[in-house]
MARBAKE-935926 format. One line per 3 residues: number of its first residue (from 1); their letters; for each residue x, y, z of N, C-alpha, C. Coordinates in steps of 0.1 Angstrom, whole numbers, plus 5000, padded with zeros to 4 digits. Example, Ala and Ser with C-alpha at 12.3 -4.5 7.8 and 13.67 -1.06 7.14 Angstrom:
% residues 2
1 = as = 5132:4943:5078:5123:4955:5078:5132:4967:5078; 5128:4978:5071:5137:4989:5071:5129:5000:5079
END
This chain:
% residues 66
1 = mtt = 4014:5980:9596:4002:5976:9589:3999:5987:9580; 3997:5984:9567:3993:5995:9558:3978:5998:9559; 3974:6009:9554:3960:6013:9554:3951:6003:9548
4 = gqq = 3956:5997:9537:3948:5987:9530:3946:5974:9539; 3957:5970:9545:3956:5959:9554:3947:5961:9566; 3948:5974:9571:3939:5977:9582:3924:5977:9578
7 = lia = 3921:5982:9566:3908:5981:9561:3903:5967:9559; 3911:5959:9555:3908:5944:9553:3905:5938:9567; 3913:5941:9576:3911:5935:9590:3898:5940:9596
10 = egr = 3895:5953:9594:3883:5958:9599:3871:5952:9593; 3872:5950:9580:3861:5943:9572:3859:5929:9577; 3870:5922:9580:3868:5908:9585:3861:5908:9599
13 = aeg = 3866:5917:9607:3860:5918:9620:3845:5921:9620; 3841:5930:9611:3827:5933:9609:3819:5921:9604; 3825:5913:9595:3819:5901:9590:3817:5891:9601
16 = qad = 3828:5889:9609:3827:5880:9620:3815:5884:9630; 3814:5896:9633:3804:5901:9642:3790:5899:9636; 3789:5901:9623:3776:5899:9616:3772:5884:9616
19 = lll = 3781:5875:9614:3779:5861:9615:3775:5856:9629; 3782:5862:9639:3778:5858:9652:3764:5863:9656; 3761:5875:9652:3747:5880:9654:3737:5872:9647
22 = kal = 3739:5867:9635:3730:5859:9628:3728:5845:9635; 3739:5840:9640:3739:5827:9648:3731:5829:9660; 3733:5840:9668:3726:5842:9680:3711:5844:9677
25 = efr = 3707:5851:9667:3693:5853:9663:3687:5839:9659; 3694:5831:9652:3689:5818:9648:3686:5809:9660; 3696:5810:9670:3694:5801:9682:3685:5807:9692
28 = fgs = 3685:5820:9694:3677:5825:9706:3666:5835:9701; 3665:5838:9689:3655:5848:9685:3661:5862:9684; 3654:5872:9687:3659:5886:9686:3670:5888:9696
31 = vdd = 3680:5897:9692:3691:5901:9701:3689:5915:9704; 3689:5919:9717:3686:5933:9722:3698:5942:9717; 3694:5955:9717:3704:5964:9711:3717:5965:9719
34 = qsr = 3717:5964:9732:3729:5964:9740:3738:5952:9737; 3732:5941:9735:3740:5929:9731:3746:5931:9717; 3738:5935:9708:3742:5938:9695:3754:5948:9694
37 = arv = 3753:5958:9702:3764:5968:9703:3777:5962:9708; 3776:5953:9719:3787:5946:9724:3794:5938:9713; 3786:5930:9706:3792:5922:9695:3799:5930:9685
40 = rsa = 3792:5941:9681:3798:5950:9670:3811:5956:9674; 3813:5958:9687:3825:5965:9692:3836:5955:9697; 3833:5943:9697:3842:5933:9702:3854:5930:9693
43 = tpe = 3865:5925:9700:3877:5922:9692:3874:5908:9685; 3882:5905:9675:3880:5892:9669:3883:5880:9678; 3892:5882:9688:3894:5872:9698:3882:5870:9707
46 = qiv = 3875:5880:9711:3863:5879:9719:3852:5873:9711; 3851:5875:9698:3840:5869:9690:3843:5854:9689; 3855:5850:9688:3858:5835:9688:3854:5829:9701
49 = twy = 3857:5836:9712:3853:5831:9726:3838:5829:9726; 3831:5839:9722:3817:5838:9722:3811:5827:9713; 3817:5825:9701:3813:5814:9693:3815:5801:9700
52 = hrl = 3826:5799:9707:3829:5787:9715:3818:5784:9725; 3814:5795:9732:3803:5794:9742:3790:5790:9735; 3787:5797:9724:3775:5794:9717:3774:5779:9712
55 = lsg = 3786:5774:9707:3786:5760:9702:3787:5750:9713; 3790:5755:9725:3792:5746:9737:3778:5744:9744; 3768:5750:9739:3755:5748:9744:3749:5759:9754
58 = ads = 3754:5771:9752:3749:5782:9760:3734:5783:9759; 3727:5787:9770:3712:5787:9770:3706:5800:9767; 3714:5811:9766:3709:5824:9763:3720:5833:9757
61 = vdd = 3716:5844:9752:3725:5854:9747:3734:5858:9758; 3728:5861:9770:3736:5865:9781:3747:5855:9785; 3743:5841:9784:3753:5831:9786:3765:5832:9777
64 = vlg = 3762:5835:9764:3772:5836:9754:3781:5848:9756; 3775:5859:9759:3783:5872:9760:3788:5874:9774; 3783:5866:9784:3787:5867:9798:3801:5866:9801
END
């Protein structure tokens, strides 16, 4: 992977994390700093898993990230 491709991939991952955090805030209100840090450091695959949990009716941020 070239440096340019790596930068693009990192940018996409950051964007996915930002969107998930916005969705969590919309659904549950504020997101604590520890949960926010977990989302920001997650892999793209983990973020997809968390989106599935969110869309499947999770009742809290902890349920999504659990």
